[in-house]
PDB file of the backbone (N, CA, C, O) and the ligand in Angstrom, with CONECT records:
HET     ZN  A 101       1
ATOM      1  N   MET A   1    -100.666  70.732  37.598  1.00  0.00           N
ATOM      2  CA  MET A   1    -101.719  70.217  36.707  1.00  0.00           C
ATOM      3  C   MET A   1    -102.969  71.088  36.850  1.00  0.00           C
ATOM      4  O   MET A   1    -103.404  71.394  37.960  1.00  0.00           O
ATOM      5  N   LEU A   2    -103.527  71.471  35.732  1.00  0.00           N
ATOM      6  CA  LEU A   2    -104.741  72.286  35.746  1.00  0.00           C
ATOM      7  C   LEU A   2    -105.941  71.465  35.299  1.00  0.00           C
ATOM      8  O   LEU A   2    -105.908  70.795  34.266  1.00  0.00           O
ATOM      9  N   ILE A   3    -106.987  71.532  36.089  1.00  0.00           N
ATOM     10  CA  ILE A   3    -108.218  70.789  35.772  1.00  0.00           C
ATOM     11  C   ILE A   3    -109.293  71.818  35.425  1.00  0.00           C
ATOM     12  O   ILE A   3    -109.434  72.837  36.101  1.00  0.00           O
ATOM     13  N   LYS A   4    -110.037  71.539  34.376  1.00  0.00           N
ATOM     14  CA  LYS A   4    -111.143  72.414  34.002  1.00  0.00           C
ATOM     15  C   LYS A   4    -112.397  71.991  34.761  1.00  0.00           C
ATOM     16  O   LYS A   4    -112.715  70.808  34.882  1.00  0.00           O
ATOM     17  N   PHE A   5    -113.086  72.994  35.258  1.00  0.00           N
ATOM     18  CA  PHE A   5    -114.314  72.720  35.982  1.00  0.00           C
ATOM     19  C   PHE A   5    -115.407  73.653  35.486  1.00  0.00           C
ATOM     20  O   PHE A   5    -115.212  74.866  35.405  1.00  0.00           O
ATOM     21  N   THR A   6    -116.550  73.083  35.156  1.00  0.00           N
ATOM     22  CA  THR A   6    -117.667  73.896  34.679  1.00  0.00           C
ATOM     23  C   THR A   6    -118.645  74.132  35.810  1.00  0.00           C
ATOM     24  O   THR A   6    -119.163  73.186  36.404  1.00  0.00           O
ATOM     25  N   CYS A   7    -118.895  75.386  36.102  1.00  0.00           N
ATOM     26  CA  CYS A   7    -119.797  75.762  37.187  1.00  0.00           C
ATOM     27  C   CYS A   7    -121.216  75.264  36.882  1.00  0.00           C
ATOM     28  O   CYS A   7    -121.759  75.571  35.820  1.00  0.00           O
ATOM     29  N   PRO A   8    -121.817  74.504  37.793  1.00  0.00           N
ATOM     30  CA  PRO A   8    -123.171  73.990  37.545  1.00  0.00           C
ATOM     31  C   PRO A   8    -124.230  75.093  37.586  1.00  0.00           C
ATOM     32  O   PRO A   8    -125.352  74.907  37.116  1.00  0.00           O
ATOM     33  N   GLN A   9    -123.867  76.219  38.144  1.00  0.00           N
ATOM     34  CA  GLN A   9    -124.819  77.298  38.324  1.00  0.00           C
ATOM     35  C   GLN A   9    -124.917  78.191  37.086  1.00  0.00           C
ATOM     36  O   GLN A   9    -126.016  78.538  36.655  1.00  0.00           O
ATOM     37  N   CYS A  10    -123.779  78.557  36.523  1.00  0.00           N
ATOM     38  CA  CYS A  10    -123.794  79.487  35.381  1.00  0.00           C
ATOM     39  C   CYS A  10    -123.076  78.914  34.160  1.00  0.00           C
ATOM     40  O   CYS A  10    -122.983  79.568  33.122  1.00  0.00           O
ATOM     41  N   GLU A  11    -122.568  77.684  34.294  1.00  0.00           N
ATOM     42  CA  GLU A  11    -121.911  76.985  33.196  1.00  0.00           C
ATOM     43  C   GLU A  11    -120.679  77.711  32.642  1.00  0.00           C
ATOM     44  O   GLU A  11    -120.344  77.583  31.464  1.00  0.00           O
ATOM     45  N   THR A  12    -120.031  78.455  33.495  1.00  0.00           N
ATOM     46  CA  THR A  12    -118.786  79.098  33.116  1.00  0.00           C
ATOM     47  C   THR A  12    -117.637  78.152  33.478  1.00  0.00           C
ATOM     48  O   THR A  12    -117.619  77.550  34.552  1.00  0.00           O
ATOM     49  N   GLU A  13    -116.697  78.042  32.567  1.00  0.00           N
ATOM     50  CA  GLU A  13    -115.592  77.162  32.816  1.00  0.00           C
ATOM     51  C   GLU A  13    -114.478  77.880  33.585  1.00  0.00           C
ATOM     52  O   GLU A  13    -114.077  78.991  33.239  1.00  0.00           O
ATOM     53  N   GLY A  14    -114.005  77.231  34.608  1.00  0.00           N
ATOM     54  CA  GLY A  14    -112.877  77.753  35.359  1.00  0.00           C
ATOM     55  C   GLY A  14    -111.855  76.649  35.482  1.00  0.00           C
ATOM     56  O   GLY A  14    -112.110  75.518  35.070  1.00  0.00           O
ATOM     57  N   SER A  15    -110.701  76.958  36.043  1.00  0.00           N
ATOM     58  CA  SER A  15    -109.722  75.895  36.216  1.00  0.00           C
ATOM     59  C   SER A  15    -109.195  75.881  37.638  1.00  0.00           C
ATOM     60  O   SER A  15    -109.159  76.902  38.325  1.00  0.00           O
ATOM     61  N   ILE A  16    -108.791  74.703  38.053  1.00  0.00           N
ATOM     62  CA  ILE A  16    -108.286  74.484  39.395  1.00  0.00           C
ATOM     63  C   ILE A  16    -106.889  73.869  39.234  1.00  0.00           C
ATOM     64  O   ILE A  16    -106.698  72.951  38.436  1.00  0.00           O
ATOM     65  N   SER A  17    -105.945  74.366  39.976  1.00  0.00           N
ATOM     66  CA  SER A  17    -104.626  73.721  39.913  1.00  0.00           C
ATOM     67  C   SER A  17    -104.528  72.671  41.000  1.00  0.00           C
ATOM     68  O   SER A  17    -104.816  72.927  42.169  1.00  0.00           O
ATOM     69  N   LEU A  18    -104.122  71.501  40.594  1.00  0.00           N
ATOM     70  CA  LEU A  18    -104.061  70.364  41.518  1.00  0.00           C
ATOM     71  C   LEU A  18    -102.630  69.976  41.820  1.00  0.00           C
ATOM     72  O   LEU A  18    -101.763  69.983  40.947  1.00  0.00           O
ATOM     73  N   ALA A  19    -102.404  69.637  43.077  1.00  0.00           N
ATOM     74  CA  ALA A  19    -101.090  69.153  43.480  1.00  0.00           C
ATOM     75  C   ALA A  19    -101.058  67.634  43.403  1.00  0.00           C
ATOM     76  O   ALA A  19    -100.003  67.030  43.212  1.00  0.00           O
ATOM     77  N   ASP A  20    -102.238  67.022  43.556  1.00  0.00           N
ATOM     78  CA  ASP A  20    -102.325  65.558  43.560  1.00  0.00           C
ATOM     79  C   ASP A  20    -103.305  65.108  42.491  1.00  0.00           C
ATOM     80  O   ASP A  20    -103.950  65.924  41.832  1.00  0.00           O
ATOM     81  N   LEU A  21    -103.405  63.800  42.331  1.00  0.00           N
ATOM     82  CA  LEU A  21    -104.369  63.236  41.389  1.00  0.00           C
ATOM     83  C   LEU A  21    -105.781  63.336  41.942  1.00  0.00           C
ATOM     84  O   LEU A  21    -106.768  63.260  41.209  1.00  0.00           O
ATOM     85  N   ARG A  22    -105.846  63.508  43.253  1.00  0.00           N
ATOM     86  CA  ARG A  22    -107.155  63.601  43.868  1.00  0.00           C
ATOM     87  C   ARG A  22    -107.300  64.965  44.526  1.00  0.00           C
ATOM     88  O   ARG A  22    -106.383  65.438  45.199  1.00  0.00           O
ATOM     89  N   TYR A  23    -108.450  65.592  44.331  1.00  0.00           N
ATOM     90  CA  TYR A  23    -108.711  66.862  44.996  1.00  0.00           C
ATOM     91  C   TYR A  23    -110.088  66.810  45.618  1.00  0.00           C
ATOM     92  O   TYR A  23    -111.073  66.447  44.975  1.00  0.00           O
ATOM     93  N   GLU A  24    -110.132  67.183  46.885  1.00  0.00           N
ATOM     94  CA  GLU A  24    -111.414  67.309  47.548  1.00  0.00           C
ATOM     95  C   GLU A  24    -111.347  68.610  48.302  1.00  0.00           C
ATOM     96  O   GLU A  24    -110.577  68.750  49.252  1.00  0.00           O
ATOM     97  N   GLY A  25    -112.151  69.560  47.880  1.00  0.00           N
ATOM     98  CA  GLY A  25    -112.071  70.838  48.559  1.00  0.00           C
ATOM     99  C   GLY A  25    -112.974  71.869  47.940  1.00  0.00           C
ATOM    100  O   GLY A  25    -113.800  71.558  47.081  1.00  0.00           O
ATOM    101  N   PRO A  26    -112.813  73.116  48.386  1.00  0.00           N
ATOM    102  CA  PRO A  26    -113.697  74.190  47.957  1.00  0.00           C
ATOM    103  C   PRO A  26    -113.362  74.699  46.567  1.00  0.00           C
ATOM    104  O   PRO A  26    -112.205  74.683  46.147  1.00  0.00           O
ATOM    105  N   TYR A  27    -114.386  75.149  45.863  1.00  0.00           N
ATOM    106  CA  TYR A  27    -114.211  75.801  44.576  1.00  0.00           C
ATOM    107  C   TYR A  27    -115.126  76.989  44.547  1.00  0.00           C
ATOM    108  O   TYR A  27    -116.282  76.913  44.964  1.00  0.00           O
ATOM    109  N   LYS A  28    -114.589  78.123  44.036  1.00  0.00           N
ATOM    110  CA  LYS A  28    -115.408  79.318  43.911  1.00  0.00           C
ATOM    111  C   LYS A  28    -115.431  79.746  42.466  1.00  0.00           C
ATOM    112  O   LYS A  28    -114.383  79.952  41.855  1.00  0.00           O
ATOM    113  N   CYS A  29    -116.622  79.882  41.916  1.00  0.00           N
ATOM    114  CA  CYS A  29    -116.757  80.304  40.528  1.00  0.00           C
ATOM    115  C   CYS A  29    -116.373  81.775  40.421  1.00  0.00           C
ATOM    116  O   CYS A  29    -116.863  82.608  41.183  1.00  0.00           O
ATOM    117  N   TRP A  30    -115.495  82.089  39.473  1.00  0.00           N
ATOM    118  CA  TRP A  30    -115.037  83.474  39.334  1.00  0.00           C
ATOM    119  C   TRP A  30    -116.130  84.373  38.775  1.00  0.00           C
ATOM    120  O   TRP A  30    -116.073  85.593  38.926  1.00  0.00           O
ATOM    121  N   LYS A  31    -117.105  83.785  38.143  1.00  0.00           N
ATOM    122  CA  LYS A  31    -118.120  84.614  37.506  1.00  0.00           C
ATOM    123  C   LYS A  31    -119.350  84.857  38.397  1.00  0.00           C
ATOM    124  O   LYS A  31    -119.683  86.004  38.696  1.00  0.00           O
ATOM    125  N   CYS A  32    -120.019  83.782  38.815  1.00  0.00           N
ATOM    126  CA  CYS A  32    -121.234  83.970  39.610  1.00  0.00           C
ATOM    127  C   CYS A  32    -120.963  83.900  41.105  1.00  0.00           C
ATOM    128  O   CYS A  32    -121.877  84.063  41.913  1.00  0.00           O
ATOM    129  N   LYS A  33    -119.701  83.655  41.477  1.00  0.00           N
ATOM    130  CA  LYS A  33    -119.289  83.556  42.880  1.00  0.00           C
ATOM    131  C   LYS A  33    -119.949  82.386  43.596  1.00  0.00           C
ATOM    132  O   LYS A  33    -120.018  82.358  44.824  1.00  0.00           O
ATOM    133  N   GLY A  34    -120.429  81.432  42.828  1.00  0.00           N
ATOM    134  CA  GLY A  34    -121.019  80.232  43.421  1.00  0.00           C
ATOM    135  C   GLY A  34    -119.954  79.434  44.145  1.00  0.00           C
ATOM    136  O   GLY A  34    -118.813  79.344  43.693  1.00  0.00           O
ATOM    137  N   LEU A  35    -120.336  78.853  45.277  1.00  0.00           N
ATOM    138  CA  LEU A  35    -119.398  78.090  46.083  1.00  0.00           C
ATOM    139  C   LEU A  35    -119.768  76.611  46.072  1.00  0.00           C
ATOM    140  O   LEU A  35    -120.937  76.262  46.233  1.00  0.00           O
ATOM    141  N   PHE A  36    -118.790  75.755  45.884  1.00  0.00           N
ATOM    142  CA  PHE A  36    -119.036  74.326  45.810  1.00  0.00           C
ATOM    143  C   PHE A  36    -117.930  73.552  46.512  1.00  0.00           C
ATOM    144  O   PHE A  36    -116.792  74.009  46.617  1.00  0.00           O
ATOM    145  N   THR A  37    -118.296  72.371  46.988  1.00  0.00           N
ATOM    146  CA  THR A  37    -117.279  71.413  47.416  1.00  0.00           C
ATOM    147  C   THR A  37    -117.175  70.405  46.281  1.00  0.00           C
ATOM    148  O   THR A  37    -118.172  69.804  45.882  1.00  0.00           O
ATOM    149  N   ILE A  38    -115.988  70.228  45.773  1.00  0.00           N
ATOM    150  CA  ILE A  38    -115.839  69.311  44.651  1.00  0.00           C
ATOM    151  C   ILE A  38    -114.836  68.204  44.978  1.00  0.00           C
ATOM    152  O   ILE A  38    -113.906  68.384  45.765  1.00  0.00           O
ATOM    153  N   VAL A  39    -115.057  67.076  44.355  1.00  0.00           N
ATOM    154  CA  VAL A  39    -114.121  65.957  44.474  1.00  0.00           C
ATOM    155  C   VAL A  39    -113.716  65.572  43.057  1.00  0.00           C
ATOM    156  O   VAL A  39    -114.562  65.262  42.218  1.00  0.00           O
ATOM    157  N   ILE A  40    -112.415  65.596  42.804  1.00  0.00           N
ATOM    158  CA  ILE A  40    -111.875  65.206  41.500  1.00  0.00           C
ATOM    159  C   ILE A  40    -110.873  64.102  41.693  1.00  0.00           C
ATOM    160  O   ILE A  40    -109.987  64.187  42.544  1.00  0.00           O
ATOM    161  N   GLU A  41    -111.019  63.055  40.891  1.00  0.00           N
ATOM    162  CA  GLU A  41    -110.079  61.950  40.941  1.00  0.00           C
ATOM    163  C   GLU A  41    -109.641  61.628  39.534  1.00  0.00           C
ATOM    164  O   GLU A  41    -110.474  61.383  38.661  1.00  0.00           O
ATOM    165  N   ASN A  42    -108.342  61.627  39.303  1.00  0.00           N
ATOM    166  CA  ASN A  42    -107.795  61.319  37.972  1.00  0.00           C
ATOM    167  C   ASN A  42    -108.500  62.084  36.868  1.00  0.00           C
ATOM    168  O   ASN A  42    -108.951  61.492  35.887  1.00  0.00           O
ATOM    169  N   ASP A  43    -108.597  63.412  37.025  1.00  0.00           N
ATOM    170  CA  ASP A  43    -109.206  64.282  36.009  1.00  0.00           C
ATOM    171  C   ASP A  43    -110.718  64.158  35.888  1.00  0.00           C
ATOM    172  O   ASP A  43    -111.318  64.806  35.031  1.00  0.00           O
ATOM    173  N   VAL A  44    -111.341  63.344  36.721  1.00  0.00           N
ATOM    174  CA  VAL A  44    -112.781  63.154  36.603  1.00  0.00           C
ATOM    175  C   VAL A  44    -113.483  63.743  37.818  1.00  0.00           C
ATOM    176  O   VAL A  44    -113.103  63.490  38.961  1.00  0.00           O
ATOM    177  N   LEU A  45    -114.505  64.528  37.545  1.00  0.00           N
ATOM    178  CA  LEU A  45    -115.289  65.101  38.630  1.00  0.00           C
ATOM    179  C   LEU A  45    -116.198  64.046  39.222  1.00  0.00           C
ATOM    180  O   LEU A  45    -117.058  63.491  38.538  1.00  0.00           O
ATOM    181  N   LYS A  46    -115.998  63.774  40.515  1.00  0.00           N
ATOM    182  CA  LYS A  46    -116.765  62.716  41.169  1.00  0.00           C
ATOM    183  C   LYS A  46    -117.953  63.261  41.923  1.00  0.00           C
ATOM    184  O   LYS A  46    -118.991  62.609  42.032  1.00  0.00           O
ATOM    185  N   SER A  47    -117.793  64.466  42.442  1.00  0.00           N
ATOM    186  CA  SER A  47    -118.848  64.999  43.266  1.00  0.00           C
ATOM    187  C   SER A  47    -118.795  66.522  43.279  1.00  0.00           C
ATOM    188  O   SER A  47    -117.720  67.113  43.185  1.00  0.00           O
ATOM    189  N   CYS A  48    -119.948  67.146  43.393  1.00  0.00           N
ATOM    190  CA  CYS A  48    -120.030  68.589  43.421  1.00  0.00           C
ATOM    191  C   CYS A  48    -121.241  68.979  44.251  1.00  0.00           C
ATOM    192  O   CYS A  48    -122.376  68.670  43.890  1.00  0.00           O
ATOM    193  N   GLU A  49    -120.996  69.658  45.363  1.00  0.00           N
ATOM    194  CA  GLU A  49    -122.075  70.022  46.264  1.00  0.00           C
ATOM    195  C   GLU A  49    -122.036  71.505  46.531  1.00  0.00           C
ATOM    196  O   GLU A  49    -120.958  72.071  46.714  1.00  0.00           O
ATOM    197  N   PRO A  50    -123.197  72.155  46.557  1.00  0.00           N
ATOM    198  CA  PRO A  50    -123.223  73.567  46.895  1.00  0.00           C
ATOM    199  C   PRO A  50    -122.702  73.782  48.323  1.00  0.00           C
ATOM    200  O   PRO A  50    -122.829  72.910  49.183  1.00  0.00           O
ATOM    201  N   LEU A  51    -122.126  74.941  48.548  1.00  0.00           N
ATOM    202  CA  LEU A  51    -121.445  75.204  49.803  1.00  0.00           C
ATOM    203  C   LEU A  51    -121.839  76.584  50.312  1.00  0.00           C
ATOM    204  O   LEU A  51    -122.014  77.511  49.521  1.00  0.00           O
ATOM    205  N   SER A  52    -121.980  76.725  51.625  1.00  0.00           N
ATOM    206  CA  SER A  52    -122.279  78.035  52.193  1.00  0.00           C
ATOM    207  C   SER A  52    -120.986  78.826  52.370  1.00  0.00           C
ATOM    208  O   SER A  52    -119.901  78.249  52.434  1.00  0.00           O
ATOM    209  N   GLN A  53    -121.110  80.136  52.447  1.00  0.00           N
ATOM    210  CA  GLN A  53    -119.933  80.992  52.611  1.00  0.00           C
ATOM    211  C   GLN A  53    -119.131  80.606  53.846  1.00  0.00           C
ATOM    212  O   GLN A  53    -117.901  80.567  53.828  1.00  0.00           O
ATOM    213  N   GLU A  54    -119.863  80.323  54.919  1.00  0.00           N
ATOM    214  CA  GLU A  54    -119.219  79.973  56.190  1.00  0.00           C
ATOM    215  C   GLU A  54    -118.369  78.713  56.052  1.00  0.00           C
ATOM    216  O   GLU A  54    -117.218  78.648  56.484  1.00  0.00           O
ATOM    217  N   GLU A  55    -118.999  77.711  55.425  1.00  0.00           N
ATOM    218  CA  GLU A  55    -118.308  76.436  55.230  1.00  0.00           C
ATOM    219  C   GLU A  55    -117.133  76.583  54.271  1.00  0.00           C
ATOM    220  O   GLU A  55    -116.097  75.937  54.433  1.00  0.00           O
ATOM    221  N   PHE A  56    -117.311  77.446  53.266  1.00  0.00           N
ATOM    222  CA  PHE A  56    -116.247  77.699  52.305  1.00  0.00           C
ATOM    223  C   PHE A  56    -115.010  78.277  52.994  1.00  0.00           C
ATOM    224  O   PHE A  56    -113.886  77.840  52.746  1.00  0.00           O
ATOM    225  N   ASP A  57    -115.233  79.253  53.851  1.00  0.00           N
ATOM    226  CA  ASP A  57    -114.134  79.878  54.604  1.00  0.00           C
ATOM    227  C   ASP A  57    -113.404  78.836  55.452  1.00  0.00           C
ATOM    228  O   ASP A  57    -112.175  78.809  55.517  1.00  0.00           O
ATOM    229  N   ARG A  58    -114.196  77.983  56.097  1.00  0.00           N
ATOM    230  CA  ARG A  58    -113.625  76.952  56.947  1.00  0.00           C
ATOM    231  C   ARG A  58    -112.767  75.980  56.129  1.00  0.00           C
ATOM    232  O   ARG A  58    -111.668  75.605  56.538  1.00  0.00           O
ATOM    233  N   GLN A  59    -113.289  75.584  54.975  1.00  0.00           N
ATOM    234  CA  GLN A  59    -112.549  74.650  54.126  1.00  0.00           C
ATOM    235  C   GLN A  59    -111.278  75.269  53.584  1.00  0.00           C
ATOM    236  O   GLN A  59    -110.253  74.601  53.448  1.00  0.00           O
ATOM    237  N   GLN A  60    -111.357  76.572  53.270  1.00  0.00           N
ATOM    238  CA  GLN A  60    -110.149  77.240  52.768  1.00  0.00           C
ATOM    239  C   GLN A  60    -109.060  77.276  53.810  1.00  0.00           C
ATOM    240  O   GLN A  60    -107.877  77.149  53.494  1.00  0.00           O
ATOM    241  N   GLU A  61    -109.460  77.449  55.050  1.00  0.00           N
ATOM    242  CA  GLU A  61    -108.484  77.426  56.151  1.00  0.00           C
ATOM    243  C   GLU A  61    -107.801  76.074  56.230  1.00  0.00           C
ATOM    244  O   GLU A  61    -106.588  75.984  56.420  1.00  0.00           O
ATOM    245  N   ILE A  62    -108.603  75.015  56.079  1.00  0.00           N
ATOM    246  CA  ILE A  62    -108.055  73.663  56.126  1.00  0.00           C
ATOM    247  C   ILE A  62    -107.080  73.456  54.983  1.00  0.00           C
ATOM    248  O   ILE A  62    -106.005  72.886  55.169  1.00  0.00           O
ATOM    249  N   GLU A  63    -107.464  73.927  53.780  1.00  0.00           N
ATOM    250  CA  GLU A  63    -106.574  73.778  52.623  1.00  0.00           C
ATOM    251  C   GLU A  63    -105.272  74.531  52.817  1.00  0.00           C
ATOM    252  O   GLU A  63    -104.205  74.049  52.437  1.00  0.00           O
ATOM    253  N   ALA A  64    -105.360  75.718  53.410  1.00  0.00           N
ATOM    254  CA  ALA A  64    -104.170  76.544  53.658  1.00  0.00           C
ATOM    255  C   ALA A  64    -103.250  75.833  54.622  1.00  0.00           C
ATOM    256  O   ALA A  64    -102.030  75.847  54.464  1.00  0.00           O
ATOM    257  N   LEU A  65    -103.850  75.206  55.630  1.00  0.00           N
ATOM    258  CA  LEU A  65    -103.057  74.461  56.606  1.00  0.00           C
ATOM    259  C   LEU A  65    -102.352  73.281  55.965  1.00  0.00           C
ATOM    260  O   LEU A  65    -101.187  73.005  56.250  1.00  0.00           O
ATOM    261  N   LYS A  66    -103.075  72.588  55.095  1.00  0.00           N
ATOM    262  CA  LYS A  66    -102.515  71.437  54.394  1.00  0.00           C
ATOM    263  C   LYS A  66    -101.319  71.874  53.540  1.00  0.00           C
ATOM    264  O   LYS A  66    -100.276  71.221  53.517  1.00  0.00           O
ATOM    265  N   ALA A  67    -101.505  73.003  52.836  1.00  0.00           N
ATOM    266  CA  ALA A  67    -100.444  73.495  51.949  1.00  0.00           C
ATOM    267  C   ALA A  67     -99.194  73.833  52.770  1.00  0.00           C
ATOM    268  O   ALA A  67     -98.068  73.574  52.346  1.00  0.00           O
ATOM    269  N   LYS A  68     -99.413  74.406  53.929  1.00  0.00           N
ATOM    270  CA  LYS A  68     -98.348  74.764  54.818  1.00  0.00           C
ATOM    271  C   LYS A  68     -97.574  73.518  55.258  1.00  0.00           C
ATOM    272  O   LYS A  68     -96.345  73.500  55.312  1.00  0.00           O
ATOM    273  N   PHE A  69     -98.334  72.507  55.560  1.00  0.00           N
ATOM    274  CA  PHE A  69     -97.806  71.226  55.972  1.00  0.00           C
ATOM    275  C   PHE A  69     -96.897  70.619  54.920  1.00  0.00           C
ATOM    276  O   PHE A  69     -95.822  70.103  55.226  1.00  0.00           O
ATOM    277  N   ARG A  70     -97.354  70.691  53.655  1.00  0.00           N
ATOM    278  CA  ARG A  70     -96.610  70.106  52.532  1.00  0.00           C
ATOM    279  C   ARG A  70     -95.273  70.780  52.323  1.00  0.00           C
ATOM    280  O   ARG A  70     -94.305  70.146  51.905  1.00  0.00           O
ATOM    281  N   ARG A  71     -95.223  72.076  52.617  1.00  0.00           N
ATOM    282  CA  ARG A  71     -94.001  72.840  52.375  1.00  0.00           C
ATOM    283  C   ARG A  71     -92.884  72.501  53.358  1.00  0.00           C
ATOM    284  O   ARG A  71     -91.704  72.695  53.067  1.00  0.00           O
ATOM    285  N   GLN A  72     -93.278  71.988  54.532  1.00  0.00           N
ATOM    286  CA  GLN A  72     -92.271  71.736  55.554  1.00  0.00           C
ATOM    287  C   GLN A  72     -91.424  70.523  55.296  1.00  0.00           C
ATOM    288  O   GLN A  72     -90.538  70.208  56.091  1.00  0.00           O
TER     289      GLN A  72
HETATM  290 ZN    ZN A 101    -120.725  80.127  38.180  1.00  0.00          ZN2+
END
């Protein structure tokens, strides 16, 4: 499932592929490279917070671990 997300910083639309109905995790704008933590539930954006590069890297590691877990 692909969800459209509009960057609050530059208003460029990007998309996120979701495995579940709920997504909570990092998003990086392909255009302005803005970093955000977003929460999406049932196609609706619930929350969007700016994120630091350090925190983004950390969250990506967590997401990678989760993905690894799901494959097993
Ligand atoms: Zn942007």
